[in-house]
Backbone as CSV, one residue per row, in Angstrom:
resi,resn,N_x,N_y,N_z,CA_x,CA_y,CA_z,C_x,C_y,C_z
1,MET,0.900,-1.165,-0.074,-0.075,0.089,0.044,0.985,1.214,-0.096
2,ASN,0.459,2.114,-0.806,1.196,3.453,-0.826,0.893,4.288,0.475
3,LEU,1.717,4.651,1.257,1.467,5.539,2.425,1.295,6.854,1.925
4,LYS,1.546,7.325,0.792,1.416,8.701,0.465,-0.222,8.992,0.445
5,SER,-0.971,8.004,0.049,-2.475,8.277,0.092,-2.959,8.490,1.489
6,MET,-2.142,7.861,2.501,-2.630,8.128,3.726,-2.085,9.372,4.577
7,ASN,-1.159,10.176,3.861,-0.419,11.172,4.571,-1.366,12.411,4.766
8,SER,-2.365,12.512,4.051,-3.358,13.690,4.274,-4.005,13.654,5.748
9,GLU,-4.276,14.797,6.110,-4.859,14.849,7.391,-6.234,14.232,7.369
10,THR,-6.543,13.512,8.470,-7.764,12.594,8.541,-8.995,13.481,8.943
11,GLU,-9.975,13.324,8.324,-11.231,14.143,8.632,-11.791,13.807,10.060
12,PRO,-12.023,14.713,11.037,-12.629,14.403,12.240,-13.909,13.919,12.117
13,GLU,-14.550,13.262,13.131,-15.815,12.682,12.915,-17.135,13.613,13.290
14,ASN,-16.829,14.654,13.978,-17.945,15.443,14.296,-17.718,17.062,13.908
15,SER,-18.835,17.825,13.919,-18.699,19.217,13.426,-17.769,20.022,14.398
16,GLU,-17.679,19.651,15.732,-16.881,20.427,16.563,-15.515,20.165,16.343
17,GLU,-15.142,18.847,15.954,-13.739,18.507,15.558,-13.504,19.172,14.204
18,SER,-14.510,19.286,13.376,-14.275,19.774,12.012,-13.855,21.226,12.057
19,SER,-14.247,22.071,13.016,-13.791,23.357,13.060,-12.273,23.448,13.244
20,SER,-11.704,22.610,13.998,-10.237,22.650,14.343,-9.534,21.687,13.524
21,ARG,-10.137,21.230,12.363,-9.409,20.277,11.606,-8.191,20.623,11.119
22,LEU,-7.856,21.939,10.861,-6.635,22.384,10.198,-5.600,22.279,11.301
23,THR,-5.886,22.384,12.508,-4.879,22.473,13.470,-4.744,21.194,14.361
24,LYS,-5.632,20.196,14.089,-5.599,18.971,14.953,-5.746,17.781,13.989
25,VAL,-4.687,16.822,14.272,-4.698,15.581,13.443,-5.080,14.497,14.425
26,LEU,-5.930,13.600,13.970,-6.451,12.540,14.690,-5.314,11.706,15.055
27,ASP,-5.012,11.467,16.330,-3.834,10.725,16.874,-4.402,9.142,16.976
28,PRO,-3.712,8.368,16.263,-4.250,6.882,16.237,-3.899,6.127,17.397
29,ARG,-2.983,6.634,18.203,-2.509,5.884,19.539,-3.598,5.670,20.580
30,PRO,-4.430,6.639,20.937,-5.300,6.360,22.079,-6.633,5.542,21.574
31,ASP,-6.845,5.714,20.304,-8.028,4.971,19.734,-7.983,4.560,18.206
32,PRO,-7.069,3.540,17.993,-6.779,3.171,16.556,-8.013,2.904,15.738
33,ASN,-9.054,2.290,16.281,-10.297,1.982,15.497,-10.918,3.273,15.054
34,LYS,-11.044,4.246,15.842,-11.679,5.617,15.436,-10.679,6.210,14.291
35,TRP,-9.409,6.085,14.626,-8.515,6.767,13.499,-8.809,6.059,12.261
36,LEU,-8.831,4.578,12.267,-8.966,3.722,11.090,-10.317,4.021,10.294
37,ALA,-11.273,4.246,11.161,-12.629,4.504,10.526,-12.590,6.023,9.774
38,ALA,-11.916,6.833,10.505,-11.809,8.399,9.904,-10.970,8.284,8.701
39,THR,-9.825,7.682,8.613,-8.884,7.368,7.644,-9.680,6.750,6.339
40,LEU,-10.327,5.692,6.533,-11.199,5.102,5.486,-12.040,5.979,4.856
41,LEU,-12.860,6.725,5.833,-13.826,7.605,5.249,-13.264,8.659,4.478
42,ASN,-12.158,9.072,4.895,-11.332,10.256,4.249,-10.891,9.889,2.778
43,LEU,-10.576,8.428,2.777,-10.086,7.890,1.444,-11.188,7.854,0.684
44,LEU,-12.317,7.333,1.041,-13.556,7.146,0.206,-13.981,8.507,-0.427
45,GLU,-13.934,9.492,0.540,-14.263,10.938,0.026,-13.387,11.435,-0.978
46,ARG,-12.017,10.917,-1.017,-11.031,11.408,-1.944,-11.050,10.467,-3.177
47,SER,-11.542,9.197,-3.236,-11.226,8.220,-4.217,-11.682,8.509,-5.596
48,GLU,-12.655,9.468,-5.718,-13.056,9.774,-7.126,-11.923,10.596,-7.794
49,GLU,-11.434,11.460,-7.079,-10.496,12.416,-7.714,-9.013,11.878,-7.649
50,GLU,-8.704,11.144,-6.635,-7.342,10.597,-6.431,-7.207,9.156,-6.608
51,PRO,-6.764,8.579,-7.728,-6.482,7.126,-7.782,-5.674,6.448,-6.816
52,GLU,-4.777,7.190,-6.110,-3.932,6.542,-5.025,-5.039,6.243,-3.720
53,ALA,-6.017,7.128,-3.553,-6.900,6.840,-2.490,-7.761,5.604,-2.749
54,ARG,-8.216,5.568,-4.068,-8.922,4.248,-4.360,-8.021,2.982,-4.174
55,GLU,-6.946,3.199,-4.684,-5.930,1.887,-4.497,-5.830,1.507,-2.966
56,ALA,-5.659,2.562,-2.208,-5.457,2.379,-0.818,-6.638,1.623,-0.120
57,LEU,-7.906,2.146,-0.679,-9.070,1.396,-0.288,-9.206,-0.027,-0.698
58,LYS,-8.840,-0.145,-2.061,-8.749,-1.564,-2.592,-7.991,-2.396,-1.563
59,TRP,-6.819,-1.929,-1.149,-5.889,-2.802,-0.454,-6.485,-2.971,1.080
60,ALA,-7.062,-1.984,1.736,-7.506,-1.952,3.087,-8.681,-2.709,3.337
61,ILE,-9.672,-2.665,2.495,-10.760,-3.400,2.692,-10.695,-4.986,2.872
62,PRO,-10.020,-5.542,1.810,-9.792,-7.040,2.074,-8.924,-7.319,3.268
63,GLN,-7.959,-6.528,3.728,-7.399,-6.681,4.873,-8.182,-6.699,6.166
64,LEU,-9.091,-5.925,6.170,-10.092,-5.715,7.342,-10.989,-6.994,7.373
65,ALA,-11.532,-7.327,5.944,-12.459,-8.508,5.972,-11.861,-9.794,6.479
66,HIS,-10.571,-9.959,5.969,-9.675,-11.210,6.149,-9.486,-11.458,7.797
67,CYS,-9.244,-10.175,8.451,-8.934,-10.367,9.840,-10.006,-10.183,10.706
68,THR,-11.242,-10.134,10.350,-12.352,-9.946,11.090,-13.118,-11.295,11.350
69,ALA,-13.437,-11.642,12.487,-13.985,-12.982,12.963,-15.425,-13.259,12.206
70,PRO,-15.401,-14.357,11.587,-16.744,-14.613,10.881,-18.027,-14.341,11.722
71,ALA,-17.962,-14.660,12.992,-19.194,-14.451,13.708,-19.448,-13.007,13.885
72,TYR,-18.502,-12.099,13.828,-18.600,-10.704,13.940,-19.244,-10.137,12.730
73,VAL,-18.691,-10.712,11.517,-19.327,-10.402,10.219,-20.785,-10.816,10.096
74,ASP,-21.048,-11.942,10.609,-22.433,-12.393,10.500,-23.402,-11.530,11.387
75,GLN,-22.836,-11.031,12.440,-23.559,-10.090,13.468,-23.838,-8.867,12.726
76,VAL,-22.764,-8.017,12.447,-22.779,-6.798,11.996,-23.272,-6.655,10.644
77,PHE,-23.064,-7.531,9.635,-23.602,-7.514,8.291,-24.691,-8.317,8.024
78,ALA,-25.377,-8.743,9.055,-26.705,-9.845,8.972,-27.637,-9.269,7.872
79,ASP,-27.946,-8.045,7.886,-28.949,-7.459,6.715,-28.427,-7.727,5.371
80,TRP,-27.012,-7.415,5.187,-26.615,-7.550,3.861,-26.503,-8.960,3.524
81,ILE,-26.066,-9.814,4.352,-26.007,-11.217,4.181,-27.339,-11.809,3.743
82,ASP,-28.364,-11.569,4.604,-29.726,-11.924,4.287,-30.215,-11.359,2.848
83,GLN,-30.002,-10.223,2.578,-30.408,-9.720,1.186,-29.546,-10.541,0.038
84,TYR,-28.298,-10.714,0.336,-27.519,-11.409,-0.646,-27.956,-12.869,-0.801
85,ILE,-28.382,-13.551,0.316,-28.715,-14.825,0.222,-30.167,-15.084,-0.464
86,GLU,-31.057,-13.993,-0.193,-32.409,-13.989,-0.756,-32.113,-13.840,-2.341
87,LEU,-31.210,-12.983,-2.760,-30.950,-12.864,-4.181,-30.377,-14.179,-4.885
88,LEU,-29.590,-14.831,-4.012,-29.020,-16.157,-4.623,-30.206,-17.151,-4.652
89,GLU,-31.026,-17.253,-3.777,-32.181,-18.090,-3.729,-33.056,-17.790,-4.862
90,ASN,-33.397,-16.535,-4.998,-34.310,-16.151,-6.157,-33.652,-16.541,-7.555
91,ASN,-32.362,-16.249,-7.673,-31.721,-16.658,-9.043,-31.745,-18.093,-9.051
92,GLN,-31.520,-18.776,-8.107,-31.537,-20.252,-8.180,-32.875,-20.784,-8.610
93,ASN,-34.045,-20.166,-8.065,-35.368,-20.635,-8.377,-35.644,-20.247,-9.766
94,LYS,-35.015,-19.219,-10.274,-35.358,-18.861,-11.715,-34.785,-19.929,-12.656
95,VAL,-33.541,-20.292,-12.264,-32.859,-21.329,-13.023,-33.487,-22.754,-12.919
96,ASN,-34.046,-23.123,-11.854,-34.779,-24.282,-11.816,-36.038,-24.483,-12.410
97,ASN,-36.746,-23.091,-12.583,-37.998,-23.199,-13.225,-38.038,-23.042,-14.714
C-alpha cells in the first residue's frame, strides 16, 4: 500500500472537531479504531479524484475483511448477508423453473 495516500490529514468525525480540523490531526494511539474509520472515510471521499486513495481502499478493505472474525461479520452485516442470500435463492429458483 502506498502510504502517500494516507498522509493527508484525517477528517474528524463531528462538526466540533471539524472546526479545528486544520490544527488537529487525529492521533491513532489512543483509539486506533476511530482513527482507522476516519482514515477510510477520508480515503472514500477522495477516491473519485485521487487514484491513490482508491488503490489504498482496494488494499485496506480485504485486509479488514480477512482479519475480522466470521461471527462478527455475521452479526454486523446480517442484513446485507440476508439480502444477498435472498438474491441467490431467487436466482436459483429462476434457473430451476
